[in-house]
C-alpha positions, -999 to +999 in steps of 0.1 A: +031+338-566+068+334-554+075+317-521+081+338-490+117+345-480+132+323-453+157+350-445+151+387-446+176+414-438+161+449-434+181+481-430+210+464-413+236+488-398+268+481-379+289+509-365+322+503-347+334+530-323+367+547-329+386+555-297+418+573-289+439+591-263+451+579-229+415+573-217+405+557-250+376+581-254+352+577-283+362+598-312+337+587-338+324+556-356+333+535-386+302+527-406+311+491-416+275+483-427+251+511-435+215+501-443+218+467-461+186+449-471+180+416-490+159+385-489+166+348-497+141+321-504+145+283-500+165+268-527+181+301-536+217+314-534+222+351-529+257+364-536+271+392-514+298+405-537+325+432-532+361+440-525+378+433-492+366+458-466+332+465-482+313+451-452+301+418-466+317+396-439+304+419-412+269+413-427+274+376-425+286+377-389+254+396-380+233+371-398+250+344-378+245+365-346+282+365-339+280+402-335+250+424-328+237+449-353+236+486-344+202+489-361+180+469-385+162+436-385+172+400-393+141+379-398+144+341-401+112+322-409+091+351-398+109+356-365+129+387-358+161+372-343+175+406-334+152+406-304+157+371-292+170+363-257+203+343-254+182+312-245+160+316-276+191+320-298+200+283-295+175+273-322+187+302-345+222+289-342+211+255-354+191+269-383+219+291-397+252+273-403+285+285-418+310+270-442+343+288-435+369+301-460+398+281-446+389+244-446+418+235-423+418+260-395+381+256-391+384+219-383+397+207-349+429+188-357+426+167-325+393+152-336+386+125-362+366+135-392+336+115-380+336+132-346+339+166-362+308+160-384+288+143-356+296+166-327+270+193-336+243+166-337+250+157-301+253+193-290+219+201-304+203+169-292+196+156-327+213+122-326+237+102-304+253+068-304+246+045-333+221+068-348+247+096-350+272+073-365+247+063-392+238+099-399+275+108-402+281+080-427+251+093-448+266+129-447+300+116-458+283+100-488+263+131-495+294+153-498+314+127-518+336+112-490+340+075-481+326+063-448+359+045-442+376+080-438+355+088-407+384+077-385+410+099-403+421+133-390+419+166-409+456+167-418+451+134-437+426+150-462+433+173-491+421+209-491+390+201-512+382+171-490+385+192-459+361+217-473+337+188-480+340+179-443+331+215-434+301+213-456+290+180-440+295+195-405+272+225-415+246+201-428+246+178-398+220+198-378+195+202-407+199+240-411+176+263-431+203+287-442+240+281-451+264+311-449+293+303-473+321+327-465+345+327-494+342+289-494+365+282-524+390+311-523+416+289-505+413+261-531+429+253-564+408+263-594+401+227-604+389+219-569+369+251-567+346+239-595+340+206-577+331+222-544+309+248-561+290+220-580+286+202-546+271+233-530+247+238-559+236+202-557+230+203-520+212+236-521+188+222-548+183+188-532+177+201-497+160+234-507+184+254-485+188+291-487+225+301-491+242+334-484+274+332-505+301+357-496+327+363-523+350+389-539+352+367-571+327+377-597+334+346-617+324+324-588+293+345-581+283+341-618+285+303-615+264+297-584+243+327-575+206+333-584+206+368-570+235+392-564+239+421-540+270+442-548+285+460-518+307+491-517+316+510-485+290+493-464+261+498-488+244+476-514+249+496-546+233+471-570+208+442-563+190+419-586+190+386-605+226+375-613+221+374-650+207+409-650+234+424-627+262+407-646+247+411-681+236+447-678+253+464-648+237+497-639+261+510-612+296+523-621+311+504-592+299+471-605+313+479-639+346+487-623+346+453-606+340+437-640+368+457-656+393+447-629+384+410-629+407+386-649+389+369-677+356+384-688+340+356-708+323+337-681+296+311-684+266+314-661+261+283-639+228+266-630+223+291-601+227+322-621+206+309-650+176+301-628 
């Protein structure tokens, strides 16, 4: 019997109002997300794939509770977080962390790397003082950074190293789910491979669930166990990565493949699972 899902999204909907005129009256709605459902288990990566504007980032923002859904449910560990009060949301924010697309603008340039990674621990009451410093050093080692670099500032790191800092920061509060929002699209191809390998290793070692947002089918093929292909706010194809990429059933998915540069991709450890 397969393990239960740690994160379940059921019938998620997000409509944005369209207003106009001098009084900015409501003229209609934009259906950014229209009935999206999926589930992710511990140790699994689900890729939310599609072109810009398809709704995948809006889905991730709702999972993070940065915006409220118009309808639907988000269930984390059996708890429907769409109905939680602001006070109850504190624990959800610890359990679901994000790795951003831009590894520079997402880091505070005025703080040292060690402070950036350690600050969430103090905010959530996980560790302080020497204990926090020790944990930060361990996280640096886990993501492939030297402990001596804790005193350096973001501008002193390369793009790949800054993304490693972002990953360490996300891991610092022991989350259950990582939302990776286009985490390698701003990196050189050679660095992309290193960061993807790190994410796969962390996911496997820590048994994290990962929601991986990407427009790049090649990246999804390397790291995702399961894929949900989105178009115009809906999931049009959903299943194991090898099945979706090897035998696409929906015309939109086939069009994405036809438009992607380089078709001879090797499936990574995630997609082969």
